[in-house]
BALOKE-779874 format. One record per residue (C-alpha): residue in one letter; x, y, z. Coordinates in steps of 0.5 Angstrom, whole numbers, plus 500, padded with zeros to 3 digits. Example, Ala and Ser with C-alpha at 12.3 -4.5 7.8 and 13.67 -1.06 7.14 Angstrom:
A525491516 S527498514 
//
This chain:
M549464467 L543467464 K545473462 E539475459 A536475466 V541480469 L538488469 H540494472 R539501469 N542508471 S535510473 Y531511479 K528504479 Y535501480 V539507483 Y536512488 P538516494 S535515501 L539520504 R544525500 N550521502 C547514501 L545511494 N541505494 F542500488 K538494486 L540489481 R536483477 T538476476 G536469474 R532465480 E538462484 D543463478 I548467482 K551465489 D554472490 C554479488 K558485489 L557492487 I564496486 C563503486 F568509486 P569516485 R570519477 T577522479 D579516484 T579509480 D584506485 S579507492 P573503490 Q567501495 I566494495 L559492497 S556485498 M549485495 K543481498 C538478495 F531481498 A526478493 R525472489 D519470484 H518465479 L523468474 F528472478 D532474484 Y533481486 F539484490 E540490493 T545494497 A546501500 A553505499 Y554511504 F559517502 S562522507 K559528503 V554528498 A553522493 R556525486 Y560523480 Q560515482 K562510477 Y560503478 Y559496476 F557489478 E561483480 L557476479 V559469481 D555463478 A554456481 E560454478 D564460481 R565463475 S566471475 Y562475471 Y562483470 Y556487469 S557495466 A553499462 Y556496456 G554489458 I557483461 T564480460 R569475463 E574481464 R574486469 P571493465 E576498464 D571503462 G563503460 Y561504467 F555506470 E555513473 F551516478 L551524477 Y548528483 A544527489 N539533489 R535534495 G529533491 D531527489 V531524496 I525519498 S522522504 V516518506 P512521512 D515516518 W508516521 A505513515 K510507515 G507500518 I500504521 V493501521 Y488505517 Y481504517 Q476506511 I470509512 F464510507 P461516511 E454515509 R454508511 F458508518 K453512523 N447517523 G449521529 D445527527 T438526524 S437533522 N441533516 D438526513 P436527506 K428526505 E429520501 C433516507 V431508507 P432505514 W439503517 G441496515 S437496508 I440492503 P443498499 D442500492 R446505488 E441511489 C439510496 Y441514503 M441512510 G443518513 G451517516 D454523517 L461526521 R457526528 G456519527 I464518526 I465523532 Q461518536 K465512535 L472515535 D473511542 Y471505538 L476506533 K481507538 S480501542 L481497535 S488501535 V487505529 D492510527 C489513521 L482514518 Y481515511 L474518509 T471517502 P469524499 I465529504 F465535500 K459538497 A457533491 D452529487 F450522489 N451518496 H458516494 K460524493 Y465522487 A461528483 T464534486 Q460540486 D464545491 Y471543493 Y471548499 D465546503 V462540507 D456536504 P450539508 M448531509 F454530512 G454536517 S458542517 R465545517 Q465545525 D463538525 L469536520 K474541525 D471537531 L472530528 I479532526 E481535533 G478528536 C482524532 H488528534 R487528541 R487520541 G493520537 M490518530 R491521523 I486523518 I486523511 L480526506 D479523499 G481528493 V477527487 F481531482 N480527476 H473529475 T467533477 G460533478 I456536472 H454541478 F461544479 G461551478 P466551472 F462546468 E455549469 D459555466 L461551460 L454549459 E451556460 K456559455 Q459554451 E465556447 K465563450 S466560457 A472562461 Y472554463 K472551456 E479548457 W478546464 F474540460 Y475535454 V470538450 T469533444 E463537441 Y459543441 P454545443 V456541450 V450538453 V450533459 S452527455 H458522454 N458524447 A460531448 Y466531453 E470526456 C468523462 V469517467 G468510464 A462514459 Y459516466 K456523463 W455525470 M462525472 P466530466 K473529466 L478535468 N483537464 T489536469 S494538464 N491545464 A495550468 E489553471 V486546473 K493544476 K493551480 F486550482 I487543485 I493544489 N490550492 V484546494 M489541497 E493546501 Y486549503 W484543507 I491542510 D492549512 E485551515 F483544518 G489541519 I488534515 D494529515 G494528508 W490526502 R487520498 L487521491 D482518487 V484515480 A491518481 D494514475 E489518470 V491525473 D497528469 G503527473 G505534473 V499535478 W502531483 E509533482 E507540483 A503538489 H509534492 K513540491 R509546494 I505542500 K512538502 N516545502 K510547507 K509541511 Q513535510 D509530514 V503531509 L501524506 L500523499 L496517497 G494515490 E489510488 T491505483 W489498481 S495495478 L503494480 S505501479 D511505481 K511511476 M508515482 L513513487 E519516484 G520521490 N517527487 Q510525486 L506521492 D508517498 S504511497 I499507493 M492503495 N495496494 Y490493490 F495488487 F496485494 R488485495 D487481489 T493476491 V491475498 C484474495 D486469490 Y490465495 F486465502 A479467499 K478463493 D483458493 K485460485 I492460486 D497455490 V502457495 D508457490 E504462486 F502466492 D509467494 H511469487 R506474486 L508477493 N515477491 Q514480485 M510486488 Y515487493 A521487488 V517493484 Y517498490 H523501494 K524499501 E522506503 F515506500 Q514498502 L513500509 A507505507 L503501502 Y496501503 N495494504 L487493503 L483486503 G477490501 S474497499 H468501497 D469499490 T470491491 A466486494 R468485502 F473479503 L468475507 S463475501 E469473497 S470467501 G463465501 G462467508 D468463511 K471467517 K477462518 K479465511 L478472513 K482471520 L488468516 A488473511 A487479516 A493476520 F497476513 Q495483512 F498485519 I504481518 F506483511 P510489510 G506496509 S500499512 P494494513 A487497512 I481495515 Y474497511 Y469499516 G465493518 D470487516 E472487523 I465485526 G464480520 M460484515 E459481508 G457485502 D458483494 N461488489 D458496489 P453497492 D452491496 C459493499 R456499502 R451497507 G450500513 M455499519 I452494524 W452497531 E447492534 E452488539 E448482538 K449482531 Q457483531 D462478531 K465479538 E471474537 L473476530 F473483533 R478481538 W482478533 Y483484529 C484488536 M490483537 L493484530 S493491531 R496491538 L501486535 R503491529 Q503497534 E508493539 E513489535 K517494531 A519488526 L512488524 K512495522 Y519496520 G522489518 S525486512 F521480509 H523474506 T519467505 N522461509 I516456508 C513455501 D509448501 A504446496 G503439498 Q501441506 Q498448504 L503452508 F506458508 G511462512 C515468512 I520472516 R520480518 K527482521 Y528489524 E535490528 N536484532 E528482533 V525477528 I518475527 Y516468524 A509467521 V506460519 F500460515 S496453514 K490452509 N490445511 H484442513 S488437517 K492438523 T499439521 C506440523 V512443520 Q519445521 A520452521 P527455519 L530460524 L535465523 S538464530 D538459535 S536463541 K529462545 A523462541 V516465543 D509464541 L506471541 I499469541 G499463545 N505465549 E508458548 E516457548 Y519453543 A525448544 V530450538 E534445535 K541449533 E543445527 Y540447520 T542446513 K541450507 D536445504 A530449507 Y526454503 N531460501 G536457505 D541459499 I540467501 L538466508 E543464514 Y539459518 K541457525 G536453528 K529450527 V522449531 T517444530 V510448530 E504444530 L498448526 L490446527 P486446520 Y486454518 S490457523 M497461524 K502462529 V507468530 I513467533 K519471536 Q526471537 I531476540 M538475536 E544475540 V548481538 
//
């Protein structure tokens, strides 16, 4: 056994309550090194009455296997001691406790979980699991009211630069809510709409007012009500890491210098303070966006008051929090405590660009923007930078990082206002976009559509990715739009796609084939993706020998009822059948089974 690969810690990463009477345990071992893994768990005062629970391998990357199980208790989980029994390929048993790995069953040195406090329990809003997001950059979506256009507006559809305006506003979004509903969108995410400098509005002047070029407070109310009437949610962009130079407290600092009551709200590096990145800390040496001192108690109070105001007064459903991993974590802890105590189902979604779980420990945020997913999918489907083995590795590495409660709510994007559009990343190849979008809607989490991707818009990195939405129907790719509608419909109709577990069952670098399984209760969805330039056939292993149906083509497959463990991940998945699937070049299949109970 590869002892140095085995890892568990008595910390939130490895043991946590999903209910006050349910503890979830995770353990890492070497890849394909352990064939059986058990948790032995017992009360501190009763070592003779253990729970012995099998642990299942839920993820496997290049180096490691990741096991998990859940232990339920009749009362609140408290004072539970535990250790692990591991069986290697030669049927040798090892025991893993806080003291390390031994061949003898331990008599002390156990791991211990002390107490499941109510605030320790992970509680992600149910509505945010497996939903379809639609991201809108308001200045570029639709001009619904020309009376609020900036004087310097360029014609709609012009190639954008960093400074130009096109006139998009809230009324324009309201006019297209039925369009979004036809796409089966569950939640809108708007980039900043508060009064601010620049067309992107990330340099805030007033956190308590809608920017006049986007409309009025009543326009925002009408938009929120329009979303809610159609069964859609809406989240706004909270830019709390930094402000603009015309933010009142910063203007006070410029005017009064050392005597300003707000001098501790910012990171001043020299006096006199002038508009210069040398005088204060700012975002990326960008002098127009001074960084807030989010460790300051007054700043924390201000931020949370703003967050509560728009929830209480306008009924927004949550916040997307800009560069959330640069903000003092205490802000999100206090926001979580105050906001969730008043309204449990408010969503707190943080921006981060890396694999990061530091904000997802149950006491800060509910979800993150999953740019790691975006980069992995782009590298595989768009750029052909990685092969299917590396693709599978990255996906499972990512999947293992996050607890299952968060996995279903991750904001899985292909592009945003800060990246090149996927279609441009793929050199304009719509076959690649269709495959990537299909995988995005199949994978656990919440797929996010960046406005215009669904009708074939292109655009290189900022500012080109912020082009005006194409509304002329003759310029839209209707076939691509129908593809997105079909994917959204599948996501809404199939519980396995919204809530199911995930495993890889096909990983064939030679044929450029990837397959995965989503399972929820007795429903199983299989998806197979081909990047091969020729027609291919693959034998897809199944978890059941029951009837299998193609959900896109409505074809019924003949299931062969015998299968061996030789298939991919056959040692951790109990395959009971297989089907032969024919795939055209750059295509995919979605197959469903109902397992017999």
